[in-house]
MILO-574424 format. One line per 5 residues: number of its first residue (from 1); their letters; for each residue x, y, z of C-alpha. Coordinates in Angstrom, 1 decimal. Example, Ala and Ser with C-alpha at 12.3 -4.5 7.8 and 13.67 -1.06 7.14 Angstrom:
2
1) as) 12.3 -4.5 7.8; 13.7 -1.1 7.1
END
This chain:
89
1) mtklg) -12.3 -9.2 -22.8; -15.7 -8.4 -21.3; -19.0 -7.6 -23.0; -18.0 -3.9 -22.7; -14.9 -4.5 -24.7
6) kkftc) -11.2 -4.0 -23.9; -10.3 -1.8 -20.8; -8.0 1.2 -21.2; -6.4 3.8 -19.0; -5.9 7.1 -20.8
11) wkcst) -2.2 8.0 -20.9; -3.0 11.7 -20.9; -5.7 12.2 -18.1; -5.6 8.7 -16.4; -9.3 8.1 -17.0
16) kfydl) -10.3 4.4 -17.1; -12.7 3.4 -19.8; -13.8 0.5 -22.1; -13.8 0.7 -25.9; -17.4 -0.7 -26.1
21) nkpsa) -16.2 -3.0 -28.9; -15.7 -0.1 -31.3; -12.9 -0.3 -33.9; -11.2 2.9 -32.5; -11.0 3.6 -28.8
26) kcpkc) -11.0 7.2 -27.7; -11.0 8.5 -24.1; -14.4 9.8 -23.3; -13.0 12.6 -21.1; -10.3 14.2 -23.2
31) gtdpa) -10.7 12.4 -26.7; -7.1 11.0 -26.7; -6.5 7.9 -28.7; -4.7 5.1 -26.8; -2.7 4.3 -29.9
36) edpnr) -0.9 7.6 -29.6; 0.6 6.8 -26.2; 4.3 7.7 -26.3; 5.1 5.0 -23.7; 3.3 2.3 -25.6
41) gapva) 5.5 -0.8 -25.9; 8.0 0.6 -23.4; 9.3 -2.0 -20.9; 7.6 -1.8 -17.5; 9.9 -1.5 -14.5
46) aapaf) 10.2 -4.8 -12.5; 8.5 -4.9 -9.1; 10.9 -4.8 -6.2; 11.8 -8.2 -4.8; 11.0 -9.1 -1.3
51) gaelv) 13.3 -11.2 0.9; 15.9 -11.5 3.5; 18.5 -9.7 1.4; 16.4 -6.5 1.6; 16.0 -6.5 5.4
56) eepdd) 18.2 -3.9 7.0; 19.9 -4.9 10.3; 19.5 -2.5 13.1; 22.5 -0.4 14.1; 23.9 -1.8 17.4
61) dlpee) 26.2 1.2 17.9; 23.3 3.6 18.4; 22.6 4.4 22.0; 19.2 3.5 23.5; 17.0 6.3 24.7
66) pgeee) 17.7 6.8 28.4; 15.2 5.7 31.0; 12.8 3.8 28.7; 13.1 0.4 30.4; 13.7 1.8 33.8
71) elede) 10.4 3.7 33.9; 8.4 0.6 33.0; 10.1 -1.6 35.6; 10.0 0.8 38.5; 6.2 1.6 38.3
76) pledd) 4.2 -0.2 40.9; 1.0 -2.0 39.8; -2.1 -0.2 40.8; -5.0 -2.1 42.4; -8.2 -1.1 40.7
81) ggata) -10.4 -2.6 43.4; -12.2 -4.8 40.9; -13.8 -8.2 41.6; -11.7 -11.2 41.7; -12.6 -14.9 41.1
86) ddey) -13.0 -15.4 44.9; -15.7 -12.7 45.3; -19.3 -13.9 45.7; -22.1 -12.3 43.7
END
């Protein structure tokens, strides 16, 4: 708890606020009491697990897009006429 009190998020309008160490907290925007939250005490959904079992393998039976690799290999390198390490200044 901080010097501003306990932090709340209004269940009705999603405004974040502190109770300012007062005995009853109310949302400053809409006046809703956090104790009236219908989802209070409900279990929170577990975060998804990350790992190798969730990694999808690519489909090998899908055809590759035609000409992707051919275009890259057949293009000649262009000489930009720039300086090389052998040029004198």
